[in-house]
C-alpha positions in Angstrom: -0.2 0.0 -0.2 2.7 2.5 1.1 4.8 1.7 -2.6 1.7 2.5 -4.3 1.3 5.9 -2.6 5.1 6.6 -4.2 4.2 5.7 -7.7 1.2 8.0 -7.7 3.0 10.7 -6.3 5.6 10.4 -9.1 5.0 13.5 -10.7 4.6 15.7 -7.3 7.4 18.9 -7.0 8.9 19.6 -3.9 9.7 23.1 -2.7 13.2 24.1 -1.7 16.1 21.9 -1.7 15.9 19.0 -3.8 14.5 16.1 -1.3 14.7 12.4 -2.3 11.6 10.9 -3.3 10.8 7.0 -2.8 9.7 6.3 -5.7 14.0 7.3 -6.1 14.8 4.2 -3.8 14.8 0.5 -4.6 12.2 -2.3 -2.9 15.4 -2.9 -0.4 15.8 0.4 0.3 11.7 1.0 0.9 12.2 -2.0 3.4 15.0 -0.6 5.6 13.3 2.8 5.6 10.0 1.6 6.8 11.4 -0.8 9.1 13.3 2.1 10.5 10.1 4.1 11.4 8.5 1.4 12.6 10.8 0.3 15.3 10.6 1.0 18.7 14.0 0.4 19.9 15.6 2.9 17.4 16.5 6.6 18.9 13.6 8.4 17.6 15.2 11.0 15.4 16.9 8.3 13.5 13.2 7.1 12.9 12.1 10.5 12.3 14.5 11.2 9.4 13.7 7.7 8.0 9.5 8.6 8.5 10.6 12.5 6.0 12.3 10.3 3.7 9.8 7.6 3.0 6.9 10.3 2.8 9.2 12.9 0.9 6.4 13.4 -2.1 4.1 14.2 0.8 5.9 17.1 1.9 5.4 20.9 1.0 8.7 23.2 2.4 9.7 20.0 4.3 6.2 19.9 6.4 3.0 17.1 5.5 -0.1 19.7 5.8 -2.5 17.9 7.7 -5.8 18.6 9.3 -7.1 17.5 12.9 -10.7 18.0 13.4 -11.4 18.2 17.4 -14.6 17.7 19.2 -14.7 19.4 22.7 -17.6 20.2 24.4 -16.6 23.7 25.0 -15.0 24.4 21.7 -11.8 26.0 21.8 -11.9 27.1 25.2 -12.2 23.4 26.7 -9.3 20.9 28.1 -9.3 18.9 25.2 -9.0 21.3 22.1 -6.0 22.9 24.0 -4.4 19.2 24.2 -4.4 18.9 20.7 -3.2 22.6 20.0 -0.2 22.2 22.4 0.4 18.8 20.0 1.0 20.8 17.1 4.0 22.7 18.3 5.3 18.9 18.7 4.0 17.6 15.7 6.7 20.3 13.6 9.3 18.0 15.1 8.3 15.0 13.0 7.2 16.5 9.8 3.7 17.5 10.6 2.7 21.0 10.2 -1.5 21.0 11.6 -4.6 22.6 11.2 -6.5 22.3 14.5 -10.3 22.8 13.9 -12.7 23.0 16.9 -16.2 21.2 16.7 -18.7 21.4 19.4 -21.5 19.0 17.1 -19.8 15.9 17.0 -22.1 14.4 14.4 -20.8 17.6 12.1 -17.3 16.2 12.5 -17.9 12.9 12.0 -19.2 14.0 8.5 -16.8 15.9 8.1 -13.9 13.3 8.5 -16.4 10.9 6.0 -16.8 13.4 3.5 -13.2 14.3 3.2 -13.5 17.5 5.1 -11.3 16.6 7.8 -7.9 14.4 7.2 -8.4 13.2 11.0 -10.8 13.7 13.9 -10.4 13.5 17.5 -13.9 11.3 18.4 -15.7 10.1 21.5 -14.8 6.2 22.1 -18.1 5.0 22.1 -18.5 6.6 18.6 -14.8 5.7 17.3 -16.1 1.9 18.0 -18.2 1.9 14.6 -14.8 2.9 12.7 -12.4 0.4 14.2 -14.1 -2.5 16.2 -10.9 -2.9 17.8 -10.0 -0.1 19.2 -13.7 1.3 19.8 -13.7 -2.1 22.2 -11.5 -0.1 24.4 -14.6 1.4 26.3 -16.0 -2.7 27.3 -17.8 -2.6 29.8 -16.2 -2.9 33.2 -13.2 -4.2 31.1 -10.3 -1.7 32.2 -11.3 -1.1 36.1 -9.2 2.3 36.0 -6.3 4.7 34.9 -3.3 2.3 35.7 -5.5 -0.7 33.4 -5.9 1.7 30.9 -1.8 3.2 30.6 -0.9 -0.4 30.2 -3.5 -1.3 27.0 -2.2 1.8 25.8 1.4 1.0 25.9 0.3 -2.9 24.0 -1.9 -0.5 21.4 1.2 1.8 20.9 3.0 -1.3 19.7 3.9 -1.8 15.7 2.3 -5.5 16.4 -1.1 -3.7 16.8 -0.9 -1.6 13.4 -3.0 -4.2 11.4 -6.1 -4.3 14.1 -5.5 -0.5 14.3 -6.5 -0.2 10.5 -10.0 -1.0 9.2 -10.9 0.3 5.4 -10.5 3.5 4.5 -9.6 4.7 8.4 -6.9 4.2 11.2 -6.8 4.8 14.6 -3.8 7.2 15.2 -4.3 7.5 19.0 -6.1 7.2 22.2 -6.4 9.2 25.1 -8.2 8.7 28.9 -11.0 11.2 29.4 -12.5 9.5 32.5 -15.0 7.0 32.9 -18.5 6.5 32.8 -20.5 6.2 35.7 -24.2 5.7 36.6 -26.1 8.6 38.2 -28.9 9.0 40.8 -31.5 11.3 40.6 -33.0 11.2 44.5 -31.7 9.9 47.5 -33.7 6.6 46.9 -31.7 5.2 44.4 -29.2 3.8 46.1 -28.2 0.8 44.4 -28.1 -0.3 39.9 -31.3 -2.6 41.1 -33.6 0.4 41.8 -32.7 1.3 38.6 -35.5 -0.5 37.2 -38.5 0.9 36.0 -36.8 4.0 36.7 -36.7 7.2 33.9 -32.8 6.5 32.9 -31.4 8.9 30.1 -28.7 7.4 28.3 -26.4 9.0 24.9 -27.7 7.7 22.2 -24.2 7.0 20.6 -23.1 4.3 23.1 -24.4 1.0 22.9 -22.6 0.0 25.7 -24.6 2.0 28.4 -28.1 1.7 25.5 -27.0 -2.3 26.5 -26.7 -1.7 29.8 -29.6 0.4 30.7 -31.8 -2.6 28.8 -30.3 -5.0 31.1 -31.1 -3.2 34.3 -34.4 -2.8 32.8 -35.2 1.0 33.2 -37.3 3.2 30.9 -34.3 4.3 28.9 -34.8 7.5 26.6 -32.0 8.3 23.9 -30.8 11.2 23.1 -27.4 13.5 22.5 -24.8 13.4 24.7 -25.1 17.2 26.5 -28.9 17.0 26.5 -28.9 13.7 28.2 -27.1 15.3 31.6 -29.8 18.5 31.0 -32.6 16.1 31.0 -30.9 14.9 34.4 -29.7 17.5 36.1 -33.6 19.5 35.2 -35.3 16.6 37.1 -36.8 15.4 33.7 -35.1 11.6 34.4 -34.2 10.0 37.6 -30.9 8.6 36.6 -28.3 9.0 34.0 -25.5 6.6 32.6 -22.8 9.2 31.0 -19.3 9.9 31.2 -17.8 11.9 34.0 -16.7 14.6 31.3 -20.1 15.3 30.5 -21.3 15.9 34.0 -18.6 18.2 34.3 -19.2 20.4 31.1 -23.5 20.8 31.6 -23.8 19.9 35.0 -21.5 20.6 37.6 -23.0 23.1 39.2 -26.5 22.6 38.2 -27.2 19.3 40.4 -30.0 19.6 43.0 -30.3 18.4 46.4 -30.1 14.0 46.6 -28.4 14.0 43.4 -25.3 11.6 43.5 -22.5 9.8 41.0 -22.6 5.9 42.0 -19.0 5.9 42.8 -18.4 2.7 40.8 -16.7 2.9 37.3 -18.6 1.1 34.3 -16.6 1.6 31.9 -13.7 3.9 30.1 -14.6 7.1 28.7 -12.0 7.9 25.8 -11.2 10.0 22.7 -9.4 8.2 19.8 -8.2 10.1 17.0 -9.3 8.3 13.3 -7.9 9.2 10.4 -8.3 9.0 6.8 -5.9 6.2 5.9 -5.1 7.5 2.2 -3.8 10.8 4.5 -2.1 8.7 7.4 0.2 6.0 5.6 1.4 3.0 8.5 4.7 4.8 9.3 3.2 8.2 10.0 0.4 6.6 12.1 2.5 4.5 14.1 4.7 7.8 15.3 1.4 9.5 16.0 0.0 6.5 18.5 3.7 6.4 19.8 3.2 10.2 20.7 -0.4 9.8 21.9 1.4 7.3 24.7 4.0 9.7 25.4 1.2 12.2 26.8 -1.0 9.7 28.5 -0.3 11.5 31.7 -1.2 14.3 30.4 -4.4 13.6 29.4 -5.1 12.1 33.2 -3.9 14.9 34.8 -6.2 17.2 33.0 -9.1 15.0 33.7 -8.0 14.6 37.5 -8.3 18.8 37.4 -11.6 18.2 36.3 -13.0 15.4 38.4 -11.4 17.8 41.8 -14.1 20.4 40.8 -16.8 17.6 42.0 -17.6 18.1 45.5 -17.2 15.1 47.5 -20.3 14.8 48.7 -21.6 14.2 45.7 -20.1 10.6 45.3 -22.0 7.7 46.8 -20.0 4.6 47.9 -21.3 1.5 46.5 -20.8 -1.7 48.8 -18.0 -4.5 48.3 -20.8 -6.8 47.5 -22.9 -5.2 45.0 -19.7 -4.2 43.0 -19.1 -7.8 42.7 -22.5 -7.8 41.3 -22.6 -5.7 39.1 -18.8 -6.8 38.3 -20.2 -10.3 37.4 -23.3 -8.5 35.1 -21.2 -6.2 33.1 -18.8 -9.6 32.5 -22.0 -11.5 31.0 -23.0 -8.2 28.7 -19.8 -8.0 27.4 -19.8 -11.6 26.6 -23.5 -11.0 25.1 -22.0 -8.1 22.8 -19.0 -9.9 21.6 -21.2 -12.8 20.5 -23.4 -10.3 18.6 -20.1 -8.9 16.7 -20.1 -5.6 18.8 -16.4 -6.4 20.5 -13.8 -7.2 19.3 -12.6 -10.7 21.3 -8.9 -10.0 21.2 -9.9 -6.5 22.8 -11.4 -8.4 25.5 -8.4 -10.6 25.8 -5.9 -8.1 26.2 -8.6 -6.0 28.6 -8.4 -10.0 30.6 -4.8 -10.6 30.7 -4.0 -7.0 32.1 -6.3 -7.1 34.8 -4.9 -10.3 35.4 -1.6 -9.2 35.7 -2.4 -6.7 38.0 -5.1 -9.4 39.7 -3.8 -12.4 39.7 -6.2 -13.6 42.0 -9.4 -12.9 40.4 -11.2 -16.3 39.3 -11.4 -15.1 36.0 -7.2 -15.8 35.4 -8.3 -19.4 36.4 -11.3 -19.6 34.5 -11.3 -17.4 31.5 -14.8 -16.8 29.7 -12.8 -13.7 27.6 
């Protein structure tokens, strides 16, 4: 695939000093350049030099120009946009000149990605599931207990061995970052357990198939809508409960919560943002470097999330007894398996998550009797 790009670009004329195009290299030289870019054992500077040689036909004034469209509920004023804007300066180091465009409406962003107006789009992990089942399954219900497990999984995803899994049709996954977790929210003090959500009016973002499946399994009277609209319905009291990402509540609901509302303090799944690129705009080596850069910035994204979490009053969290947590984890496990069998979740990603859970806690029952 990479070599065909060079043949198509033979007529490209580069500005400034002459740079050898990939078409001027023979097959053996191309293989060596590709291997250099993909090798995590080599110094980054050497890999970047090989990257620029390999993709010389795509350079303009010595840079590869690409557009990144970014979903942030607060637009240019939001933390996600700020993090990606920081990325712009780092990207210059390895030859990328980025144009960053902010979107508040995720549907519009995805439309612009699929139409080709955006070279890449940073979207919610729940929406990424439709572009790449492997990466989308990162948000599997109960699959990743906490940020420690997530960081270990991100190290696996950033391995060049995973490159084929992160390529699906016309799209490639360029990075995954933490955006906190998904939780259940209680609208009044009488809703203290997950079982008590049965029969209650519960809002769920219509873009999240995992939380939709959980709402159905809980027996709630679920209603769907946009993410921010769901939060508005909850904090206004139109709905008795909600399943949603913590960051969405902070953006749209913090400061609006009424007496008696609470967050049930057991993460249902991880909430992520994922950078999805158009494959023809991000060849294998370039995609690999970007994924590694996301891993490098993992702690920065986590710190931003924790800063927002700290603004939520401690009294708003409702602790869940260990026995109930164990029952709910079993429920989430059964749902993971059901969604895997329906073709929603990727089996290999579920297996990787189980291996990481067992690495952290080998005493778990699933480490002796695996079902995933």
